[in-house]
N, C-alpha and C positions, 0 to 999 in steps of 0.2 A: 033366305033373303033377309030375314030379320037380323042375322049376325053381321051382314055386310053394312047395314045402316048404322048399327051400333059402333062399329070400329071406325067409321068415317065421320062421326059426329063432332070431333075436335080437330084443331089444326096440328100439324106436326111441328116439331122443333125447327126443322129446316125452313118451313114456310114462314114461321114467325121471325126467324133470323133474316130472311130475305126481305121481308116487309120492313123490319127495323133498319136494315142497311139502306133500302130505298128512301125511307123517310129521312134518315140522317144525311144522305147524299143530297136531298132536296133542301134541307134546313141549313146545312153548312154554308152554302153561298149567301143565303139570306142573312145569316149571322155575320158573315164577313163584311157584307155591305153595310150592315148596321154599325159595326165597329168602325169601319172606315169613315162613315158619315159622322159618327160621334167625334172622331179626331178632327175632322174638318170643321165641325161646329166649334170645338174648343179653340182651334187655331184662329178661326175668324173672330171669335169672342176676344181672344188675346189681342189681336190686331186692332179691333175696334176700341178696346179700353186704352191701349197704348196711344192710339190716335187722339182720343179724348184728352188724355193727360198732356200730350205734346201740344195740341191746339190750345188748351187752356193756358199753358205756360207761355206760349207765343203771344196769345191775345193779351195776357197780363203785361208782357214786355211792351207791346204796342200801346196799351193803355197808359203805362207809366211814362212813356216818352223817351226822348233821346238821352237825357242826363241820368234819370233814375234807372233806366233799363241797363245801363252799364254796371250797376251794382245790384242786379236782379237777385243773386243768391242771398243777399242780406235783407231782402224785402220779406215782410211777414207773410204776405199772401203766397209768395213763391215757396217759402218754407212749408206752408200748409199743403200746397200742391205736391211738393216733393215727399212729405211724410205720408200723405194719402196714397201716393203712388207706391211707396215702399211697403205700406200695409197690404196693398193689392198685388205685390210681386213684381214691381217695376223699379228700375233705376233711372232717375232723371238727371241728365248732365247738361250743364250750361257752359257755353263758350261764346265769347264775343271778340271781335277785333275791329279796329278802325281802319277803313280803307280810304286812301286819299282819292279825292275827286279830281280827275285829270281829263283833259288838259285845262289848265287855268290860264287866264289872261295874265300878261306880265304885270307884276306888282300886286297881284291879288293875294290876299291872305289864304293860306292853305285851308281847304275845307275837307272834312272827313264824313264818310258815311259809316254808320254803325251796323255791322253785320252780326246778327244774333243767330246762334245755332243751338237748338235744343235736341238732344239725342235721348231717345227712350229705348231702354233695353229690358227685355223680360228676364227676370232672374229667378224668382220663386214660383214660377208657373208650372203647370203640368207639361207643357211643351215649350222648351226654351230654344228650339231650333229656328225660331222666327228671327230674321235679321233685324238689327237695330233700326229704328225709324228715326230719320233726321228731319227736323223742321227748321226752315231757314226764313228769315225776314231781314229786310234792310230798313233802317230808320234814318231819316234825315234830320239834320240839326235845324230846328225851326228859326234860328237866329239868322239864317242865310237864305237868300232867294236863289233858286236853281234855274230860273228861266233865262 
């Protein structure tokens, strides 16, 4: 009887392999969930930062007003925002166009609304599959009354 106890004192190689296989089968889904969660966090972080840059540029345009906002790319503050965005892996694009206000009464001078579009694109980030974010605002010329 003493010989039987001595031979069964350790685990066999097959038992150890089965336990390792069961542990890896349990850990693999957890690792997959962690990796997927990490990707989502990075994507969300990218969107939040892009939103901050776009909103900052749009608020700057609103602060500058109708006339100065048309020349936004030449403004020192906008250049700083654009450079900061580039350092963080984003590209800031500015576009504006004047849209006529219609219908106008006969004999009235043409009036235009300034439509500003700021597009933020992730370029040097970990995930660049995030679609470009567009921020749009319309500014009115303060010299005219729209009522």
